[in-house]
C-alpha positions in Angstrom: 88.6 96.6 57.7 85.6 94.6 58.6 84.6 94.4 62.3 85.0 90.4 61.6 88.6 90.2 61.0 89.8 86.9 61.3 92.7 86.9 64.0 94.5 83.1 63.7 97.1 81.6 65.9 99.7 83.0 63.6 98.6 86.3 64.1 98.9 85.5 67.9 101.9 84.0 68.2 103.5 87.2 66.1 101.7 89.3 69.0 103.0 86.8 71.7 106.8 87.5 70.4 106.1 91.7 70.6 104.5 91.2 73.9 107.8 89.4 75.1 110.4 92.2 73.1 108.8 95.2 71.8 112.1 95.9 69.7 112.1 92.3 67.9 112.8 93.3 64.2 110.2 91.3 61.9 113.3 89.1 61.0 113.6 88.2 64.4 110.4 87.7 65.2 110.4 85.4 61.6 112.7 83.7 62.6 111.4 82.4 66.0 108.2 81.4 63.9 109.6 80.0 61.0 108.2 82.9 58.5 109.8 85.3 56.4 110.1 88.7 57.6 108.2 89.9 54.9 104.9 87.3 56.3 105.4 89.4 59.7 105.4 92.5 58.2 102.5 92.0 56.5 100.4 90.4 59.2 101.4 93.4 61.5 100.5 95.8 59.4 97.4 94.4 58.3 96.3 93.9 62.7 97.3 97.2 63.1 94.8 98.5 60.1 91.7 96.5 61.3 92.2 97.9 64.7 93.7 94.2 66.8 96.7 95.3 67.6 98.9 98.5 68.6 102.7 98.7 69.2 103.2 101.3 72.7 106.0 101.8 74.4 105.1 101.1 78.3 107.7 103.3 80.8 109.4 101.9 83.7 108.3 104.2 87.0 111.4 103.4 89.1 113.7 103.9 85.5 112.2 107.8 85.3 112.6 108.4 89.3 109.6 107.5 90.9 110.5 105.6 94.0 106.8 106.3 95.6 103.2 104.7 94.0 100.3 105.7 95.5 96.1 104.9 96.0 94.3 107.9 96.5 90.3 107.1 97.0 88.5 110.4 97.1 84.8 111.0 98.5 83.2 114.1 96.2 80.4 116.3 97.5 79.3 119.3 96.5 80.2 119.2 92.6 80.0 116.6 89.9 82.7 113.9 90.5 83.6 113.9 86.8 84.8 117.2 86.9 86.5 116.8 90.3 88.4 114.1 88.5 89.5 116.0 85.0 90.9 118.6 87.5 92.7 115.9 89.6 93.8 114.2 86.2 95.7 117.5 85.2 98.3 117.0 88.2 101.4 115.1 86.3 101.7 113.6 89.6 98.4 111.8 88.6 99.3 108.7 86.7 95.3 107.1 86.0 92.2 108.5 87.5 89.1 106.3 87.3 85.4 107.3 88.5 84.1 104.4 90.6 81.1 102.7 92.3 81.2 101.8 95.7 82.2 104.1 99.2 84.4 106.3 96.9 83.8 108.6 93.6 87.3 108.8 92.5 90.4 105.9 92.4 93.5 107.2 91.5 96.9 106.2 91.0 99.9 108.4 91.6 103.8 108.2 91.4 106.2 110.1 93.3 109.8 110.7 93.7 110.4 110.1 97.0 108.0 110.6 100.1 109.2 114.3 100.7 106.9 115.0 97.8 104.1 113.3 99.4 102.8 115.8 101.9 103.1 119.1 99.4 101.0 116.6 97.0 97.9 115.8 99.4 97.8 118.8 101.6 99.0 121.8 99.2 97.3 120.6 95.6 95.0 118.0 96.1 93.1 119.9 98.8 93.0 123.3 96.9 90.6 121.1 94.5 86.8 122.1 95.5 84.7 119.3 95.6 86.8 116.6 97.6 85.2 115.9 100.8 87.8 112.9 101.5 90.7 111.3 100.6 92.4 107.6 101.7 96.1 107.8 100.5 97.3 104.5 100.1 101.4 103.6 99.9 102.0 100.7 97.5 104.8 98.5 99.4 104.8 95.7 96.8 103.6 95.2 93.1 102.1 91.8 92.8 101.6 92.4 89.3 101.6 94.9 86.7 100.4 93.9 83.5 100.1 96.4 80.9 98.7 94.4 77.7 95.3 94.6 79.2 93.2 94.4 76.0 93.7 90.5 74.8 92.9 90.2 71.2 89.9 87.4 72.4 88.4 90.3 74.6 88.2 92.7 72.0 87.0 90.0 69.8 83.7 89.4 71.9 82.8 93.0 71.8 
């Protein structure tokens, strides 16, 4: 489909229903929006084909036994930050790694089962990665906002 795919209010309403309940059936969505299940199904397929919608599953950290969330800011020296980030991203504890501007070169988000895993991760695993000059870990004490649907259709329209 073309990039000028028109997303209308009904499409947005379907997306909103999926955001509220990703397990909703086409019939459940249709009932809420006073449509037919066939219409909902067709619109979802059309948005998927046009790359305007992707249905994904997001798991809960705590439900999988991860009780410690941490941000780690890393300063790199003597090696390209992209290489260091690639190597760090291989660790299963790292669920996001970003090359960033500013004081640090890499920013990572890490999930651990408990605090007993912290020393091993920082002192045994991360410290073996060549090129790390410094690491500044920050333990998450409260999650104020965790929004996984970060690509609203409106933002993609502007691209």
